[in-house]
Structure formats: C-alpha cells, structure tokens
Steps between C-alpha positions, in 0.01 A plus 500: 500500500463835676271353766748219568784749532295703748411192702864393512606847612238507776607155615864612507400795715302269727805273538731794567294656776384174654865408548536799736154463657360804323166556325555577132170685480629767737791568266275497192267747666797723570566520126160666457615797706866528402624773265672427171876543518680781316866523403559796731340324797691176442840670458423769762623758252404804707682373809806408295522837328472688827815343646743732318557776754788739431714665767600784266351704214755367249311321218749216446462381857175344376704287257723387786210406729293326234801306374587363843141410578486302176820324608339397826196361316731295278689378809167386642430301184845341521448402863163352405670268250778408743245422771324258268827319430577489871163355601428265209476146644654334195726681257605392154748639252239666279330689783833602651636627168178683413486686832867595483460642152195694618696676773795549263269681259387725783861585572568550128216754507646668807842513337380668182279736700797683650506706181186665634700647784838536333363677192162613626579731791655843496839478670472839670155420636612163633795652683259738673217271606732213596613692806145502635515119504791475745551259675263278296647282227398237246727281709202473736286289267391216728348305215832485316669361812229234518561408136862434592407291805254298291754438224807354666665350803564763765877448491505644146365830632761531773775759456793306341726609786296299750384194307764274655361572848132430424320175420156341532536475877557874537216689668290692251543821700879469473486421129274801448768729643743376236283515187681663208277807499595583858816643345291783356450651843704323765853540633592139576788610725283705734159348425357849450218521247380790288150639542422343160563155639359569847167619359484207258562243770263669740222450249587160352757303700257267680306447179824417319612254767169315474519499121859371511396212724209404276701505178802332653347168397309600187703759310559442129829318550363272770202410284729441202704254705180308580472401134648175378864500390393466137256790529767719656707444186215597269647749254188718479475529878871568552488765229197661668676496840813661360300755304306603811819522707684713246198717424436589864855526627679657204274630222238666721748612766726663243209682336415634846865582566540689171181698558622599846840591360335719236325712763734484797843519335436809291624854519179599675490197727697463821584130467300412810194274504194638680540238771870572540604149396824398333280423203770418244654214697163388630339484155772383264493118470877464477533610863225303670495193272127454522444161338182307574612165357882483523507127427367568151793724408863411428783623721609739224147638460476565874843662514400736219151566637414861421844585361393488135241777542 
C-alpha cells in the first residue's frame, strides 16, 4: 500500500512538472538541500515585531501603533476575500454568503477591538503623543478605501449633495473629487484641500483611480446582480448582504466614532482630529448615508440610517 502511494505521488509530480516543461528530479533534488520551516520563519515574526516604532517615549503610544497595524492586517484579509469574490468565474449563493460572512466576522472583530483603545490607553498620554502625529490620520487608510470601492457601486460612495450630478458615464477623476470622504478635508466652494487630503491623494490617487476602474464591473453589488433572479432573492444571501452592509457602515463606524469621541471630546482634548478633518460629520453615518446595497433596504430604513445609534 505504501509503495503504491509513493508511486502515485511520484507520478503526480511527474505530471505536474511535465505540464510546464520542467524536470521533476531537479525539484526533488532541491528538497535535499532545503531547510525545514519554522513558525518564526514562516510568519516572519522578527520583521513583524520590529515594525512598531514610536515617535515619543510615552508607553501607550505602543498600544496605538500596534492596534492600527493589526487593523491594517485585518483589512488585508478582508480585501483578499473580496478579491476572490470579484474574480471567481462562476459564483453561487453558498460561496457568496460564506465570503460575506467571513468579512463580516472580521469587521465584528474590528468593532469589538475598539475597547482596546477606548479603555486601554491613558487619556493624558494619548493627548500628548497624538500631536506628534499631525497631520497624519487614520482617515488615510488606503486599504479601507479599497474595501469600499470593492463593495459597492461608486455612486453610493459619492457625497449625497452631488449624487444627482454623477452617473456611470462620469469620468472617474471627476467622481473621485466628489467621494463622501472628500468632505473631511475639502472646501467644495473654493476647491481648497487640507494637507491631510493633499498628502493622501499624492500617495494614492492614481492607485485609487485604477482600483475604481477595475472594481466598477466586479464589486460586490455588480457580482450579486449577475446571479439569477431567484438566487438574488435567497434569504440567506440577502441576510448576509444586509449584515455586511450594516456591520461596516454603522456598527464598525460607530465604534470608531465613539472611540474618537472618548479621546478627542474630553476636557483634556481639543476637539480637533490630528488631520484637522471635520471628523464628526465625516464619520457619523447619518450625515454621509454610506449604504453599500441601498436596494436591499426599505425607504424607512434608509431615511433612518445611522439615526438610531
């Protein structure tokens, strides 16, 4: 039995490497000289643990840095799942629902994790080291912006004041200038932008435009509409879509909002975000009406979006 299993394995290797015009023996010989893998080599633990570099001597800045780096790793995992949904040749209800619940669980984790910052940092320390971060801001998370682009039609990310003037024929560059988060650092009357926004766009604008174009035809909503009419009515899938939408755009956002309020709107805080944004109106869902799948919500639910929290 063991000999047969070995023969079958060798034949499978032969088939694999022959298919790409490679000699399997070269690869087998390489195994003779390769090192065994260790956990710390595979995870790159040393590199990962050397990325937390403080700007001050205040101990709780380490909490702040580590927490946000963990967030970015979770964002990467979310984008990995969304990319799979975007590029899967044939989707079915089960796969769609499973992937959506995966990313929802990631956001559930992110939501509950705000207690680490809200209850796990000294208020006085935060209000000292935060000033060394100016004009940087968590607003500048490029991965989070990509999650939004990959989740919904672009029109749903446009500032509500300008949605009537933008459609699918609008140039991406023009639509970009009217995304809801532009309000965090742009005077729409003069067109003047804050350094927060200028720096962010200088680093990511072209990358964002390309990403927007790619996901214009394969975001979550577009892929959902490719399903049959019956599949689109599947209760499990609709429930997963709504759960993801609410989790990202209300539950997680409000946890972030409340954590920011705890530190910024205190007697020792000055009410200003490090990037100088109008963070309360930018973040709170009742102002921007961030809804990924508006067709899955009733008119009353959309009117009350964010008002109940």
